[in-house]
N, C-alpha and C positions, 0 to 999 in steps of 0.2 A: 563953593566950596564943598566937592561932594564925599560923605564918608562911603566908605569897604562895604553897607551894603544898599544903600542909597542910588551906589555904582553896578551891582549885582541887579536889584533891581531895578535901574533903568533896561540889564542885560534882556531881562527876564521880560520886558513889555516886547521886546524891537525879536529877539527871540518865536515870543507868542501870535505876533503877531503878522510875520512872516510863515510862518507853521498852520498857523487857525487857516489859511486859505482853503487849501491841502486835505488836510485828517485832523478833524476839530480831535477825534479820542484820544487823538496819537496827541492836541497836543494841550488837552486836558495832560493828560501823565506827562510831560513834558513838567512842566510848570509847576504837577507837584510836587516834581522827585526835584529841584530845583529851590524848591521852600521849604524845603525836606532840609533840602543840603546849607539854606540858610538856616535852620533852626541848626544843628548841630554848630554853624560857626558864632552863633552869639557863646557870649558867655555865662558862665554852669554853674551859678551855687547851689552846696547839701546845705540841706538842715532838717539833721538828725533831731526830730519835735520828742525824747522823748521826756518821761511824765513826773524826770527828777532834773534833768539840765535839759537845756537846747547847747549843741554843737550844729555853727557855724563860720564856713568861708567860702574861700573862691573853690573852683576840682583842682585847683593849678595850687596852691599851696596844698602845703606837706600835715597843715596842722591846723582844726579850726581853735576857735573859741570855746571856754563853756561859760553860758550862761545861767546862773540856775531859774529852772525853770515854773513861777512864783514873782505873787504879789507879795512884798510884809510889810508889818509895822508891828509899829514898836513901842513899848509902854512908855519905857523913854522920853522920843517923841512922836506923839499920839495925833499930831497931827502931815501930818509927812508921810506920804506911803514911799513906800518900797520897791522898786522894779526892776527886776534882774538882780543885774551886780552892781547897780545901788546900794543890792545890801552892805557893802564892802563900805561906803557911808558913813551907819551906822554905826558910835558911838560904842550903844549898848544893846550887843547880841542876846543877849538875856529875854524870854518867855518872849522869844516874836512870835505875831500871829501868824500861820501863810496861808491865805488863799491859792488852794491851788486851779488849772484847768483843764490838770488829770482830777476822773477819781475811778477807780480801780480802772484804771491800764485805757478809760480812754475819758475822751475830746469831750466834755460837759457845763465847762459855764467859756464861751468865746467873750462872755467882754475882758476878761482875765485875762485870755490866748493873743485874746490883738491888743491891751494896754503890751504887753508884754516882746512880738513881732515886731508891732510897732516900734518899740527903746530898742529890737539888734535892728532893726535894717537902719535905722538915724541913723543910730552910731557907726553903722558902716555906710553910712553914704551911695544905699541902693541907687542905680540908675532902674528904673520896672522897668522902664521898657525895653529897652537892649541888652536883658537878664533874665534869661531861660530857669528856672527855680526845681530842683531835688529833692522831693519831701517821701522820710518817711512815716510812717506809719502800725499804728500796732497791729500781730498777724485778723482773723477776721475781724476786720474791722466793720465800723455801715452804715449799708452804703446816705447814712441821712447823713454821716458826719464824710465823707469823700465827695457827695455831692453838695454839702459846705463847703472845700475846703477849697474845690473849683472856681465853686464860685466868687471868696476869699479875692485868694492869689488871681486870678484872673479876671472878674470884672474890674473890683476895693484899690485893689492894688492896681493891678494891668500888670503882672512881667506877659514877657511874649508870646511865654509857655509857663507847661508844668510836669510837672512825674513822677506820681503815684511812687512807693516802691516800700515796700515790710523789712524792717530792721534783717532779720536775719537771712534772708534775699543776699544782702547788700553786706554780708558778711560772708553768706558763702560764695559771692560772686570777690571777693577779697580772698580767703582762699583758696582757691582754684587758681592763684597768679604764680601761689608758691609748691601747690603741688598740680597740675596740670593731669596727670597723667589718673590723676583719682574723680570717677566719673560721678564715684556717689560724696555725700558729706552727711552726716548730721551733725548743727550749730543749738548747741542750748544756751540761749539769750537769761541772762538770770537779770532781769528789771528790776524797776524801781518797786510795780505791780503786782508782776507781776511772775515766772520761769516757766516759756515758747523750748517747748522739742518739737525740731522741726529736722525730717531730715531730704534731701535732698539729690536732684540726679539731673547731671547737667544742671548744676545752676536754678531748676525747677526744683519749685515745695513739692513734696511730694503727702496729694493732703487728705490723706484715709495714715499718714502718723507724724500727722502732728498733734500735740499733749499740752496740754497746759495745767499749770497748778498754784496756786492762788498764794504763793509765801512768792516775797519778795523783800526786796530792801524798804520801805513802809512798813512788811511787818512785824522787821524783822528790829525795827528799833520803837520798835509802838512797844513790843515782847520784853526788849533790855530797863524803857521806861520806863513799864509797870512792877516789874521782880525789882530795879534798884525801889523806886515809891514804897515795895513795900515795905523791902527786909531798911532803907538805911535814910534818904532823904527824900522827900515831894519833889518828884521830878515834870512830876506829869505833862509840865507848860513848858515846859527845857528841850521841846525839838529838837532846835538846834544844833544849841551844847550836846543833846546825845547822842547825835549823826555823830559826834564827832570824836563822840566816844567809841563809840562802836566801830567808826574806823581803826581808830588807835588800839585798840586793847584788842578786839577778836578776833580770833581763827578756828580755823574747823579742828579737830582733834581725830586724831588714826585711831586710837585707844582708847572708849572714849571710858568704862569701869578702868581703869587705870589712874586714867588725868582726874573724876571722885577723892579715888582714896585718894591723889597727891593733897587736893584740896582737905580733905577730914587733917591734913599732920598740922602740927604745932613748929615757929617759928620759920627755921634753915630748910627746914624737910616740905617746906608745901610753896614752888618752887615756883608755883601758878599766879599766886597771892600779890596784885601789884597798887597800887597807890598811887591815880587820877588824882592830879591839880586841877582842878577850874577853875578857868578862868576869872580873874579879877575883871578882866577892860580894862584899869588901868595900868598894868604891869605887862603884863600880856593878854591876850586875843584870841588867841588857842589855846586847850589843854596841855599836856603832859605828864607824860610817868614822872612822877618820884627816881629816882634814880640809889640818891642817896640815903638811908637807911634816920631814923627822925624825922620830928614836925616842928614844922613854924607856926608860931597862934596867926600869921597875918594869909596863909594860906587856907582854905576849904578843896577840905578830898574825899578820894569814894576808897576805899579800899570792894578791888573788885577778883571774885576767886573762881566757881565755875561758868559766872556770866559769863563768861570770854567766850567759852565754851560751848554753854547751854544755849545758847543762844540760834550764832550759826546750824547750831544741828537740827532745828527746826525747814532747811532742807533738804534733809534727808529724813528728819521723820517730823513732818507737817502731822499727826495725830496726838504726837505728846500733846501739846494744845488741843488738839481739841477738832482739827480736822483731817478731816475723813481721806486722803487720799496719799496715793502715790509721792514714796522720793524721788529725790534727783536720778538717785540707779536705775529705780524702781524702773522709771517713763521713760529714761532711756529702751532699758529693752522691750519694755509694753510693744511704744513708738515705730521700732525698725522689726517689732515682731510681724508691724500689720504692710508690711513694706515686702518686694520680693527677697522670695529666700532668695535668688542671685548680688541682690545686694547686697547682704549680711555681712561679709568678709569685708568688700570695700565699705558699708557704715563700721564696722566697732574700731579699722584699721583709719578712722577719718571722726573723729569726734573734737569735734571745735564749739572752745567754750567762749565767752563772750558775757558782755554789761559787766554791768557798775561794779553788782555786789556780788561777784565772781573774782573779790582781788584780796579776801579776806587770804590768812597764809594760814598752807592744807591742803587747800579748799582741790585744787587739781588732782595731791596723790589717793586721795582720800576717794576725789573717781574714780578715778583709773581703778582704789583695791576693790571699790564695790563694786559697779559696776565685772571688774574680770569672775569676784567669785557668782554673778552670775549668769553668766555669758558660758558656754562652751566650747570644750577647751579645742576642738582643729581651728577657732577664728583666733586673732593679735585682735589686742588694744589697744589704740593706742589713744592719750586724752589730748588733746595740745591748746596751750595757753598764749589769749596775745599779750602782745608786751605790756598795752595798754587796752583793754578788754573797752575800755566805755568810747575809745572811740574807733570801736575797730569797722564797726556801723557808719559812719559816715567818711569813712575811707577805702570801704564798696560802694558810698555812691560819689564816689571824683573817680573811680577805676571804672563807672558806668559810664560819666560823666564824659573821659575822656575819652573815651574808644571810640566815639565817633557811632552809637548807638539809640542817637538820639532821636533819629528820625523811628527807627520804634514803639519809640517809650514816651518821647515830650507831646504835650494834648497842644496845639496854639491855642491862641484864641477866634485866630479864627474856626476852625477845628470843631470850639467847643461853642464857639454857635451857630457852625451847625449842625451837626451832630447832635445836640443833646448832655448832658452827662451821662447817659448809660449807656450807649458805644464809648464816652471817655473814660467810662470804670471796664465797659464789659474788656474794653484790650488793655487795660492793666491785668487784669486778671489771665487772662488770657495770655503776657506774657511770661511767669511768671508761677505757676502755677501746675501744675499736673495730675491722672488719676493712674492708678493698677485695679483691676479685680486681681485677688488671694485667694 
């Protein structure tokens, strides 16, 4: 019994035999068109390969699986290795040792990354030969890494096709679905290793306007570990726990000096200080903010005051810890000024914030306020946040896969073997970048 793809293959061969006798060139073009059509009909899987977490799922699904992009080792279970989601099975999450495939935003440890990909694909029962993979990558990814990705996914795993696209491009495409009248947009991707500001024209990034700030979620967690270890308790080995603390208590201040004065107050006048109860992995597996006054002798808690807002403040003032770079609001202005002036009104009014590190309470409001102060009065400033900024890029990848543009983006295994990796990389670059001389 023939499957739908096998039946269509027979139709291609019969059509080819009929046409090739009359016009070889027409036959070649026709077969190529039908082959690309088959690629479009294959199942599309979207893999947002972030440095902190992987978002993976079928393009027809509404939500992806979120898998930590790391391999863990625990002090309590030294002989066991936890890959991705297996960390949920670890009894004690204190003192976890991380093995990360990404360093400084780029994939460098292929052995660890293959372990995690194997874990993801095995859990999802992926049939490689009947699926096309849409893979996200960092902005300005190295050519050597992209060539290795082609080799791994098309040769080792055996996927039918591969499409590589940057996460901001996916986000811009998904944004254009609800803002179809806007030809331009500016994506701020606040990620794990970096923060990227990328301007777009008709869903193609403007290369001259791309900015990168070396501040992301990883640096913020490390900074929180350092100041808590200096002031209260040694937590330099507690990356997993302190990342949860950062997510639970930190916020972006709308008035930094006023909040600093509040933190100097005593008693009930200090409305910012909180007690964060650390997990004991017996009664609770995740810490929480203590709501009632008083202490419990069985609880270990951290008193957090100005740490709550000085840590996220690094996104706006990296120079506070010696990183001599612009803050996000200044980088936005710099990015827009590098584009043609005719685009400025559209870019200022279509600013999209994505990335897991943009979850901080008050982040969008502070960004809107700071950008407004630096923007010419005749331009409207509109900062849009996503309901789920950490999976926004994955949703944009799903949109691309569902819209039948696979013929443009996807590189098939046969095309890769015939043309080589360099032409495939050039194809992807030509589809998602543009340049302007300002």
